[in-house]
N, C-alpha and C positions, 0 to 999 in steps of 0.2 A: 165090301162099301169103302168109300177111303175116311183113314183116322188118322191126324193130328194130331197129336200128345202135346202139340207146347204152340200157341200164335196171341201174335199184341192185337188184337179187332182196331184198338180205339186208333192207334199207330197206324196201321194198316189201314185204314179206314181218313186221315190225313193225307195220305199218298194218293188212294184210287179206291175218293166215294164212291163208284159204283159196284163198288166189289160185292155189299150185304143181292144185291140181287140174283147175282151171279152165280153167287155160294146157293142159295135156295132151291138151283134148277140141278146140285149136284148131291148123288148119293154121297154123305162127308157128315163126318164128329168130329167133334173136338173139344180142346181145351183150355178155353180164351184166356190169359192170365190179364191182372190187375195187379196196380201196384200205389192206389193212392184213393181215394172216398172217390169224388168226381169223377176217373177213368171208371172206376168200376161198376158206375154208376151208367156211365155213357157206351161202355158195353153193356151192361144188361137190355139199353133200350135197344139196342138191335134187335135184337133177339127175336123179337115179333117179325121182322120181313125176312132174316135167315131161316128161322121155320116155320114162313106162311107155307110152304110148299109141302107140310110132309114129310121132306124128302133130309135136309141138310137140319141139325141139331149140334146145340154146345153144354160145357159146363162149364164152368169157371174155377178158376183159382183167385188165390190175394194172399198176395208177403211183401215183406219187409226187404227190399231189396237190397243186393248187400253190398251196390257200387251207391244206392245212398240211405247206410244206415244208421237213420234217425225213425224217431218216435213217435211222430206224425200223428203215423194213422193204427199204433198200437191197439188203440182200443175200440175202430174201428174194426177190425181182424178178429179180437175177442168174440166181438157179436156175432160176426159170424161165423165163425167156427162154433160156437153157441147156438145158435142159432139153425147152421145144419145147410147154408145161403152159399155157402163154397165148397166142391169136390176133395179142394185137396189144399192142404196149406201149401204157401208158394212163389213167385221165384224165395226161394230161402238164402241162405248157405256160407260161400266166401269169395271172394274174390279181391286177388292180390298180383292182377294183370303187371299193373309198375305204370299202365298209361295217365295214369293221376296218382297225384298227391296221395289223395284217402285208398288209393287203390294198391299202395309200396306196402311189402311187408314189413309192419314193424311195431314194436309192439301196442301203443299206441291202437295203430289201426285195426291190432288183432284182438282186443279190449271189446270195442266199439260192433266189431262184426258180431266174435265172440254172444255178446249182449243179446242182440236182436234175433240173433240162432236161437239161443238156447231157449228165449221163452218163444216162439216161436216151434221150436220142438217138443214144449212145451203142450201147447193148443194139442197139436195136433198130435200128439198120446193120449190126453187126457179125451177128447172127444174122435180117438181114432174115427183119424184122418190121414191119408196118404201124403207126404211132403215130396216138392218139387224142385229138387236140389240144383242150384247155380253156382261151380265151384273153375276156379281160374284158376290155375296154381293155385291152389287151394287137395287137393285127392289126399293127402296128409287125416286129413281131416274128415274123412270120409270115414275112414278109421279110427279114428278118434273118436268119434260121436258112436262107434260101432252098434256097444251095448243096448246105445237106449236105440238106435233107428232102428233094429232090428225090430223090434217091443212093435210097430208100424205097419200097419195094413198096407201099404206098398210105400219104398220109397224110390222116388223115379229120375232117371241123373238126366241131367235139360245138356244135349245135345254133347252128347257123352264123348270124349276123344285120351278118354282110363287107356293102358295101356290090355293087350288080353292076360297079363301075371296078376293086373290089378279086378279086372273082371271076375278072374278065378277065383282070387283075394277075398272080395267083399262075398260074393255067392256065398262059398264054405265058411264063412262069420256067419251066417245064419240070413242077411237081410234082405230083404223080401223086396229083390231089388228091378227094376225095369230099364236098361240101356233104351237109348233116345234116336237118334242119327236123326241129321240132317243134312243143308247144305258142304257144311264141308269133308263129305265122298265125295261132292259131285264136283269138290276142288281139288280131287287128291291130297287129301289131305289123309300120310301112311293107317300114322295111329289110330283114327280113325276105322281108318278102314278096315284093320286088322280086325279091333271091335268087333265092329260089326260082322264079318267073316269069324268069327270062332267063338259069339255070347251065343248059350243056350238060345232056341227059337220059340219058348216061350216066356225069356225076358225082353224081347226084343220089338222097340217102338219107334215108330217115323214121326218128325218133326217138319217145318218150316220154319219158325221161330219169324214167322212173319210179322213183318216185314223187315224184319233184322236182316244181318247173317245175308243176302245177295247170295247169288252164284253168279260169275262172271259173267261182263257184260253189261249188268245192269244194275239202274240206281235201288231199287227197294227189289226185297221179296215178296210176290204173289202168294195167296194160301192156293193154285192152279200149282206149284211150285209139289207141293206132298206129290203126284202123280211120275215130276222126276227123281223124287227122291226114293218109291216106293223104286220104282223098275231097277236105279243103282243097288239098292239092296239085294232086287232079288239078282242081281246080274254078279251083284260082291261072294254072292251067297251059293251063283249056280245055281236059283231055284226058278219055281217057276213068278212070274208076275201076278199073275193072281192069289197062288198059294200063298206068295206073303203079304197080299195085301190083305187076302183072309186070317191071316196069322197077325198079322199089328195089330187089325179089326178086334181079336176077340181079346187078346193084351190088353190093349185100350180098356175096353169095356171092365176085364176085370181090373186093372190099375183104381179104374175111378169109376167102380160099381157103376157102371149104365148097363143099364136091362134094355 
């Protein structure tokens, strides 16, 4: 079964209105991320179509994204976590990529991102939920919060491109970490490919981040791209495609407590 550890169903629907019907025909499971209340409700409204055939299914995550570190949806997130309406908190984390003023690493932005991250981390701790981490130019923050992250049932590193040493160090610190690889490995990202090659088999996940991070030559990432991602993971690791597909499926089930 194909498994996608991180996908944005509503953003994908805006680009590909017919995708839910196609997805329903796949043996597929995914984790659908949302970042505001209307998006979450629209995402959940797709469930009857996607799951109609009994082949595809998804769990949901909700988080205050570090690119929009505002408090508007904090109460909604707290209710979802308390009611077990989500399988994970996130995306949560830090973004200091520098492509917008609020993503420049300075004291003001770091304080704002820390505040919303610590709120979400506390929710994950209180309700024993996994956290889905978005980190750009901020891997040091995973280490800074390692003592608290290790208390969680799972920590999913979305679109992971840490170094091989980062992977080893995070696991050595006792984090229940899973490293999720997506289209960067299709586009030749050397660090992501090296991390994918070396990460323990029981700690790898596959994702598309669809419709974001499209592979070369297309305007958006389709959900079907997960097949190419898993195939490339198999090639990088020198493993059979079917073995990697089964491995990431099993890891997905563990991360998101999906039976």
